[in-house]
Every structure is written in C-alpha cells, then in structure tokens.
N, C-alpha and C positions, 0 to 999 in steps of 0.2 A: 432390485436397487436402481436408482436413476442415474442416468448417464451425466457426465459434465457437458458443457455448452460453452463454446467461445462467444463472448459477447463483445460487440463494439462499444467501447467507453469514451472514446474522444478520437482526436485527430492529433497528429504530432505538431500541427500549427498552433493548437490551443494549450499544448504543455507549455508551462512556465519555463523560463531558462533557469531560474533558481526558484527554489519552494516546493511547493507540493499542489496538488489539484484532487480535490475530493468529487468522487463521483459516487452514483447511486444505481447501478445496473441492477434491475429487478428487485429494488429495494434494499440492496445489501450497501452498508456504509464501506467504502473502499477509499483509498488514498494512494494515488498515484505520485511516486517520488523519482524524478528524473535525477540520474547521476551519471553525467558525461554523455555517453551515446546509448545507455541503458535507461529502462524505465522498470520501476519495480512497483508491485501492487501489495499493499498490507491492509488489513482491517483498521478502519478508522476509529478505532476504540481502545483504549489501554485495559489490559487484562486486571489491573488492579482496581481501578472503580469506575470504569468506562469511559473516562475522561476524552474527549475528541482529539486525537493525535494531530489533526490539521492545524491546531493552535500552537503545536509545539515547535521546535527548532530542529533543522537539519544540519549536521556537520559531519562531513566526510563519511557518508554512508550509515550515520547514527541518527535516529530519531529520539528526540527526548520529549517525554510527555510534559504538558505544561502545568499539571496539577501536583505532581510529586516528584519530579524528575526521574522517573524509570526510563532507561535508555534502551534501546533496541536496535540491531542492524537490519537496515531494511531490505537487504538481500534474503536473510534467512529467518527473519522474524524473532530471533533468540535474545532474549535480555543480555545487555552486556556483563552484568554481574552475577546473573543467575540463568545459564543457557537453559534450564528445565522449564522456564517461563518464557513463553512466546506469544507472539501476536500472529495471527493467522497470515499467511502470505499466499497471493494467487499467482500462477504461470502467467506471464505477460508475451504477447507476440504482436509483431507489426506487420499489417498488410497493406502495401501502398502507404497512404498517408494515414490509414486507421489504426488506432492502438486497441488491442483486445486483451481480455483476461478471461482466463477459463475459471467459470463458476461450477463447482462440484453439485450435482443433483439439480442442475436448473431447468 
C-alpha cells in the first residue's frame, strides 16, 4: 500500500481573506477554504454530479454547490442534510509560510 505524502500547495500570503483557492497538487483537484485562522482542504467536485465547488458560496464553514445547492461542512466534508454523503477532505498543516495537504498514496 502506498504511503501518504505531505505536499506544499500554496503559501499563507496567497490565500484569499474570503472565498476559496483551487489547487491541483499532483493533478488532484482540491479546494482550500480559509476559515479564520484555519484552512480546510476538500475535493473540488460535488459528489452529486461533479460540479466544481470553487464556483459555490461559502458561509459559516458551509460550502454550497453552485449546480444543485448541495451543502457541505468544509471541516468534515459531510453533507449538511445527509451526513452519510461526503466530499473528500484532506488534512492540512502549516510550515512557516507554506500550506501543505496530505495526499493519500501520493
């Protein structure tokens, strides 16, 4: 089984104060969602019909898909109304100015 790998995806200075930042480490579509001092990383595709979540809206730690209004908690990836449906989330850590995410089997 492949081990996971921490990958630098951006720097703190490049994170938006509000909104989201799409990144593509090793070709994986990931969405960085800053929330106060925390940064969350989720897959940039809704599990419903693969709509890009980067075009959605973020409000209070919830991102809503622009296509069909499915909403997900950015911290856990759980759908607000049906927690058994989820968006993949990735662990995030900060190292100096760098923001890294952990990619499984990278």
